[in-house]
N, CA, C and O atoms as a CHARMM CRD file, in Angstrom:
* protein
*
  200
    1    1 MET  N     -1.56100 -13.05600  -5.92300 PROA 1      0.00000
    2    1 MET  CA    -2.11400 -13.96400  -4.94400 PROA 1      0.00000
    3    1 MET  C     -3.45000 -13.41700  -4.42200 PROA 1      0.00000
    4    1 MET  O     -4.43400 -14.15100  -4.33100 PROA 1      0.00000
    5    2 LEU  N     -3.47500 -12.15100  -4.08800 PROA 2      0.00000
    6    2 LEU  CA    -4.72500 -11.54200  -3.61500 PROA 2      0.00000
    7    2 LEU  C     -5.77300 -11.54700  -4.72300 PROA 2      0.00000
    8    2 LEU  O     -6.95200 -11.80000  -4.47300 PROA 2      0.00000
    9    3 LEU  N     -5.34100 -11.27000  -5.93200 PROA 3      0.00000
   10    3 LEU  CA    -6.25600 -11.26200  -7.06700 PROA 3      0.00000
   11    3 LEU  C     -6.85900 -12.64500  -7.29400 PROA 3      0.00000
   12    3 LEU  O     -8.06400 -12.77500  -7.51200 PROA 3      0.00000
   13    4 LYS  N     -6.02100 -13.67300  -7.24300 PROA 4      0.00000
   14    4 LYS  CA    -6.51600 -15.04700  -7.39900 PROA 4      0.00000
   15    4 LYS  C     -7.49500 -15.40300  -6.28400 PROA 4      0.00000
   16    4 LYS  O     -8.51500 -16.04600  -6.53000 PROA 4      0.00000
   17    5 LEU  N     -7.18700 -14.98900  -5.07100 PROA 5      0.00000
   18    5 LEU  CA    -8.06500 -15.26900  -3.93600 PROA 5      0.00000
   19    5 LEU  C     -9.44100 -14.64200  -4.14100 PROA 5      0.00000
   20    5 LEU  O    -10.46700 -15.28900  -3.93200 PROA 5      0.00000
   21    6 LEU  N     -9.44800 -13.39000  -4.54900 PROA 6      0.00000
   22    6 LEU  CA   -10.72000 -12.69500  -4.73900 PROA 6      0.00000
   23    6 LEU  C    -11.54400 -13.29900  -5.87200 PROA 6      0.00000
   24    6 LEU  O    -12.76200 -13.42900  -5.75900 PROA 6      0.00000
   25    7 VAL  N    -10.87900 -13.66700  -6.95900 PROA 7      0.00000
   26    7 VAL  CA   -11.60600 -14.18400  -8.11900 PROA 7      0.00000
   27    7 VAL  C    -12.01500 -15.63900  -7.92200 PROA 7      0.00000
   28    7 VAL  O    -13.17800 -15.98700  -8.12600 PROA 7      0.00000
   29    8 ASN  N    -11.07100 -16.49200  -7.52600 PROA 8      0.00000
   30    8 ASN  CA   -11.34900 -17.92900  -7.46400 PROA 8      0.00000
   31    8 ASN  C    -12.09300 -18.35100  -6.20100 PROA 8      0.00000
   32    8 ASN  O    -13.06000 -19.10700  -6.28500 PROA 8      0.00000
   33    9 SER  N    -11.67100 -17.88800  -5.06000 PROA 9      0.00000
   34    9 SER  CA   -12.27400 -18.34000  -3.80400 PROA 9      0.00000
   35    9 SER  C    -13.59700 -17.64300  -3.50200 PROA 9      0.00000
   36    9 SER  O    -14.57200 -18.28500  -3.11200 PROA 9      0.00000
   37   10 ILE  N    -13.62000 -16.34800  -3.68300 PROA 10     0.00000
   38   10 ILE  CA   -14.81400 -15.58200  -3.34500 PROA 10     0.00000
   39   10 ILE  C    -15.78200 -15.51400  -4.52900 PROA 10     0.00000
   40   10 ILE  O    -16.98700 -15.34800  -4.34100 PROA 10     0.00000
   41   11 GLY  N    -15.25500 -15.64300  -5.74200 PROA 11     0.00000
   42   11 GLY  CA   -16.09700 -15.58400  -6.92700 PROA 11     0.00000
   43   11 GLY  C    -16.40500 -14.17500  -7.38700 PROA 11     0.00000
   44   11 GLY  O    -17.42000 -13.93700  -8.04200 PROA 11     0.00000
   45   12 MET  N    -15.53900 -13.24500  -7.04900 PROA 12     0.00000
   46   12 MET  CA   -15.73900 -11.84800  -7.42200 PROA 12     0.00000
   47   12 MET  C    -15.42800 -11.65300  -8.90900 PROA 12     0.00000
   48   12 MET  O    -14.63200 -12.39100  -9.49000 PROA 12     0.00000
   49   13 ASN  N    -16.05200 -10.67000  -9.50000 PROA 13     0.00000
   50   13 ASN  CA   -15.76900 -10.28600 -10.87800 PROA 13     0.00000
   51   13 ASN  C    -14.28900  -9.93000 -10.99000 PROA 13     0.00000
   52   13 ASN  O    -13.74800  -9.27100 -10.10200 PROA 13     0.00000
   53   14 GLN  N    -13.62400 -10.35400 -12.06800 PROA 14     0.00000
   54   14 GLN  CA   -12.18600 -10.13500 -12.19000 PROA 14     0.00000
   55   14 GLN  C    -11.81000  -8.66000 -12.28500 PROA 14     0.00000
   56   14 GLN  O    -10.72700  -8.27700 -11.84200 PROA 14     0.00000
   57   15 TYR  N    -12.66500  -7.83700 -12.84300 PROA 15     0.00000
   58   15 TYR  CA   -12.36700  -6.41000 -12.95500 PROA 15     0.00000
   59   15 TYR  C    -12.50700  -5.70200 -11.60200 PROA 15     0.00000
   60   15 TYR  O    -11.71600  -4.82000 -11.26800 PROA 15     0.00000
   61   16 GLN  N    -13.49900  -6.09300 -10.84800 PROA 16     0.00000
   62   16 GLN  CA   -13.64900  -5.54500  -9.49900 PROA 16     0.00000
   63   16 GLN  C    -12.49300  -5.99700  -8.61300 PROA 16     0.00000
   64   16 GLN  O    -11.96500  -5.21400  -7.82300 PROA 16     0.00000
   65   17 ALA  N    -12.10600  -7.25300  -8.74800 PROA 17     0.00000
   66   17 ALA  CA   -11.00300  -7.78700  -7.95500 PROA 17     0.00000
   67   17 ALA  C     -9.69600  -7.07500  -8.29200 PROA 17     0.00000
   68   17 ALA  O     -8.89400  -6.79600  -7.40100 PROA 17     0.00000
   69   18 LYS  N     -9.48100  -6.78400  -9.56100 PROA 18     0.00000
   70   18 LYS  CA    -8.27500  -6.07000  -9.98700 PROA 18     0.00000
   71   18 LYS  C     -8.24900  -4.67200  -9.38000 PROA 18     0.00000
   72   18 LYS  O     -7.20900  -4.22400  -8.89800 PROA 18     0.00000
   73   19 LEU  N     -9.36900  -3.99200  -9.40100 PROA 19     0.00000
   74   19 LEU  CA    -9.44900  -2.64900  -8.82900 PROA 19     0.00000
   75   19 LEU  C     -9.16500  -2.67700  -7.32800 PROA 19     0.00000
   76   19 LEU  O     -8.39900  -1.85400  -6.82700 PROA 19     0.00000
   77   20 ILE  N     -9.76800  -3.60500  -6.62100 PROA 20     0.00000
   78   20 ILE  CA    -9.54400  -3.73000  -5.17800 PROA 20     0.00000
   79   20 ILE  C     -8.08600  -4.05500  -4.88600 PROA 20     0.00000
   80   20 ILE  O     -7.49200  -3.49200  -3.96600 PROA 20     0.00000
   81   21 THR  N     -7.50600  -4.96800  -5.67300 PROA 21     0.00000
   82   21 THR  CA    -6.10600  -5.34400  -5.48700 PROA 21     0.00000
   83   21 THR  C     -5.18900  -4.14500  -5.68100 PROA 21     0.00000
   84   21 THR  O     -4.27600  -3.92700  -4.88500 PROA 21     0.00000
   85   22 GLU  N     -5.42300  -3.37100  -6.73100 PROA 22     0.00000
   86   22 GLU  CA    -4.59700  -2.18800  -6.99600 PROA 22     0.00000
   87   22 GLU  C     -4.70000  -1.16800  -5.86400 PROA 22     0.00000
   88   22 GLU  O     -3.69200  -0.59400  -5.45200 PROA 22     0.00000
   89   23 ILE  N     -5.89300  -0.94500  -5.36800 PROA 23     0.00000
   90   23 ILE  CA    -6.09000   0.00800  -4.27200 PROA 23     0.00000
   91   23 ILE  C     -5.37900  -0.46500  -3.00900 PROA 23     0.00000
   92   23 ILE  O     -4.73100   0.33100  -2.32800 PROA 23     0.00000
   93   24 VAL  N     -5.49500  -1.74800  -2.69100 PROA 24     0.00000
   94   24 VAL  CA    -4.85000  -2.30200  -1.49600 PROA 24     0.00000
   95   24 VAL  C     -3.33500  -2.16100  -1.58800 PROA 24     0.00000
   96   24 VAL  O     -2.69700  -1.70300  -0.64000 PROA 24     0.00000
   97   25 PHE  N     -2.75000  -2.55300  -2.73000 PROA 25     0.00000
   98   25 PHE  CA    -1.29600  -2.48900  -2.84800 PROA 25     0.00000
   99   25 PHE  C     -0.77700  -1.05800  -2.92900 PROA 25     0.00000
  100   25 PHE  O      0.31100  -0.77700  -2.42600 PROA 25     0.00000
  101   26 PHE  N     -1.52100  -0.15300  -3.54400 PROA 26     0.00000
  102   26 PHE  CA    -1.12200   1.25200  -3.56700 PROA 26     0.00000
  103   26 PHE  C     -1.09800   1.81800  -2.15200 PROA 26     0.00000
  104   26 PHE  O     -0.15300   2.50700  -1.76800 PROA 26     0.00000
  105   27 THR  N     -2.14200   1.52400  -1.38000 PROA 27     0.00000
  106   27 THR  CA    -2.23200   2.01700  -0.00700 PROA 27     0.00000
  107   27 THR  C     -1.12000   1.44600   0.86200 PROA 27     0.00000
  108   27 THR  O     -0.49600   2.17800   1.63000 PROA 27     0.00000
  109   28 LEU  N     -0.86700   0.15200   0.74800 PROA 28     0.00000
  110   28 LEU  CA     0.21600  -0.46200   1.52300 PROA 28     0.00000
  111   28 LEU  C      1.57000   0.14300   1.16100 PROA 28     0.00000
  112   28 LEU  O      2.37900   0.43500   2.04100 PROA 28     0.00000
  113   29 SER  N      1.80900   0.32800  -0.11400 PROA 29     0.00000
  114   29 SER  CA     3.06600   0.91300  -0.56500 PROA 29     0.00000
  115   29 SER  C      3.24000   2.32600  -0.01100 PROA 29     0.00000
  116   29 SER  O      4.32000   2.68500   0.45900 PROA 29     0.00000
  117   30 TRP  N      2.18700   3.11400  -0.06600 PROA 30     0.00000
  118   30 TRP  CA     2.24800   4.48700   0.43000 PROA 30     0.00000
  119   30 TRP  C      2.52700   4.51900   1.93400 PROA 30     0.00000
  120   30 TRP  O      3.34600   5.31000   2.40300 PROA 30     0.00000
  121   31 LEU  N      1.84500   3.65800   2.68000 PROA 31     0.00000
  122   31 LEU  CA     2.03800   3.62000   4.12900 PROA 31     0.00000
  123   31 LEU  C      3.45400   3.18400   4.49900 PROA 31     0.00000
  124   31 LEU  O      4.06900   3.76200   5.39400 PROA 31     0.00000
  125   32 ILE  N      3.96200   2.17900   3.81800 PROA 32     0.00000
  126   32 ILE  CA     5.32000   1.70600   4.09100 PROA 32     0.00000
  127   32 ILE  C      6.32900   2.80000   3.78500 PROA 32     0.00000
  128   32 ILE  O      7.25400   3.02500   4.56500 PROA 32     0.00000
  129   33 GLN  N      6.16300   3.47700   2.66400 PROA 33     0.00000
  130   33 GLN  CA     7.09400   4.54700   2.31700 PROA 33     0.00000
  131   33 GLN  C      7.01000   5.69900   3.30900 PROA 33     0.00000
  132   33 GLN  O      8.03400   6.24900   3.71400 PROA 33     0.00000
  133   34 ARG  N      5.81800   6.05600   3.69300 PROA 34     0.00000
  134   34 ARG  CA     5.64000   7.20400   4.58900 PROA 34     0.00000
  135   34 ARG  C      6.19300   6.95400   5.98600 PROA 34     0.00000
  136   34 ARG  O      6.88100   7.80700   6.54700 PROA 34     0.00000
  137   35 PHE  N      5.89400   5.79700   6.54400 PROA 35     0.00000
  138   35 PHE  CA     6.23000   5.56800   7.94400 PROA 35     0.00000
  139   35 PHE  C      7.51400   4.78000   8.16800 PROA 35     0.00000
  140   35 PHE  O      8.03600   4.79100   9.28300 PROA 35     0.00000
  141   36 ILE  N      8.03800   4.10800   7.17200 PROA 36     0.00000
  142   36 ILE  CA     9.24400   3.31000   7.37400 PROA 36     0.00000
  143   36 ILE  C     10.41500   3.85400   6.56800 PROA 36     0.00000
  144   36 ILE  O     11.47500   4.13300   7.12900 PROA 36     0.00000
  145   37 ILE  N     10.23700   4.00500   5.27000 PROA 37     0.00000
  146   37 ILE  CA    11.35300   4.37100   4.40700 PROA 37     0.00000
  147   37 ILE  C     11.77900   5.82100   4.61100 PROA 37     0.00000
  148   37 ILE  O     12.97400   6.09200   4.73500 PROA 37     0.00000
  149   38 PHE  N     10.84600   6.75000   4.64900 PROA 38     0.00000
  150   38 PHE  CA    11.18900   8.16600   4.74500 PROA 38     0.00000
  151   38 PHE  C     11.11100   8.70900   6.16600 PROA 38     0.00000
  152   38 PHE  O     11.13700   9.92500   6.35900 PROA 38     0.00000
  153   39 LYS  N     11.01800   7.84800   7.14700 PROA 39     0.00000
  154   39 LYS  CA    10.92500   8.26900   8.53800 PROA 39     0.00000
  155   39 LYS  C     12.18900   8.99300   8.98600 PROA 39     0.00000
  156   39 LYS  O     12.10300  10.03300   9.63900 PROA 39     0.00000
  157   40 LYS  N     13.34600   8.46600   8.64800 PROA 40     0.00000
  158   40 LYS  CA    14.60900   9.05800   9.08000 PROA 40     0.00000
  159   40 LYS  C     14.80200  10.45300   8.50600 PROA 40     0.00000
  160   40 LYS  O     15.28400  11.34800   9.20100 PROA 40     0.00000
  161   41 LYS  N     14.43600  10.64700   7.26200 PROA 41     0.00000
  162   41 LYS  CA    14.63500  11.94500   6.63400 PROA 41     0.00000
  163   41 LYS  C     13.81200  13.02900   7.31800 PROA 41     0.00000
  164   41 LYS  O     14.29700  14.14200   7.52500 PROA 41     0.00000
  165   42 ARG  N     12.56300  12.70700   7.67000 PROA 42     0.00000
  166   42 ARG  CA    11.72700  13.69100   8.36500 PROA 42     0.00000
  167   42 ARG  C     12.28500  13.99700   9.74500 PROA 42     0.00000
  168   42 ARG  O     12.27100  15.15300  10.16800 PROA 42     0.00000
  169   43 THR  N     12.77500  12.99400  10.45100 PROA 43     0.00000
  170   43 THR  CA    13.32400  13.18900  11.78600 PROA 43     0.00000
  171   43 THR  C     14.58500  14.04200  11.72200 PROA 43     0.00000
  172   43 THR  O     14.75800  14.94300  12.54300 PROA 43     0.00000
  173   44 GLN  N     15.45900  13.77900  10.77100 PROA 44     0.00000
  174   44 GLN  CA    16.68700  14.55200  10.63100 PROA 44     0.00000
  175   44 GLN  C     16.38500  15.99400  10.24100 PROA 44     0.00000
  176   44 GLN  O     17.05800  16.91000  10.71200 PROA 44     0.00000
  177   45 ALA  N     15.39800  16.20900   9.40100 PROA 45     0.00000
  178   45 ALA  CA    15.02800  17.56600   8.99800 PROA 45     0.00000
  179   45 ALA  C     14.48100  18.34500  10.18500 PROA 45     0.00000
  180   45 ALA  O     14.74100  19.54200  10.30600 PROA 45     0.00000
  181   46 MET  N     13.73600  17.69600  11.05200 PROA 46     0.00000
  182   46 MET  CA    13.18700  18.35800  12.23200 PROA 46     0.00000
  183   46 MET  C     14.30700  18.74400  13.19900 PROA 46     0.00000
  184   46 MET  O     14.25000  19.80300  13.82400 PROA 46     0.00000
  185   47 ILE  N     15.31200  17.89800  13.32000 PROA 47     0.00000
  186   47 ILE  CA    16.43700  18.18200  14.21100 PROA 47     0.00000
  187   47 ILE  C     17.21700  19.38800  13.69300 PROA 47     0.00000
  188   47 ILE  O     17.60600  20.25300  14.47800 PROA 47     0.00000
  189   48 LYS  N     17.45000  19.45400  12.38500 PROA 48     0.00000
  190   48 LYS  CA    18.20500  20.56200  11.79700 PROA 48     0.00000
  191   48 LYS  C     17.46100  21.89000  11.94100 PROA 48     0.00000
  192   48 LYS  O     18.08300  22.93100  12.15300 PROA 48     0.00000
  193   49 GLU  N     16.13600  21.85500  11.82600 PROA 49     0.00000
  194   49 GLU  CA    15.35000  23.08300  11.94200 PROA 49     0.00000
  195   49 GLU  C     15.29600  23.59100  13.37600 PROA 49     0.00000
  196   49 GLU  O     15.28200  24.79900  13.61400 PROA 49     0.00000
  197   50 GLY  N     15.26600  22.66900  14.32400 PROA 50     0.00000
  198   50 GLY  CA    15.06000  23.02000  15.72700 PROA 50     0.00000
  199   50 GLY  C     16.25800  23.43500  16.43600 PROA 50     0.00000
  200   50 GLY  O     16.19400  23.75300  17.62300 PROA 50     0.00000
């Protein structure tokens, strides 16, 4: 959907749009994993150490 938006609506080159799309989704995935999915494990590890 983001790729189509960048290429069709904005008129961006498809290769540039693909690169931007990949970077955006990689960053979002990393942030979600870091702050939501693995949040409990870090908190529990800190409790056990302390």
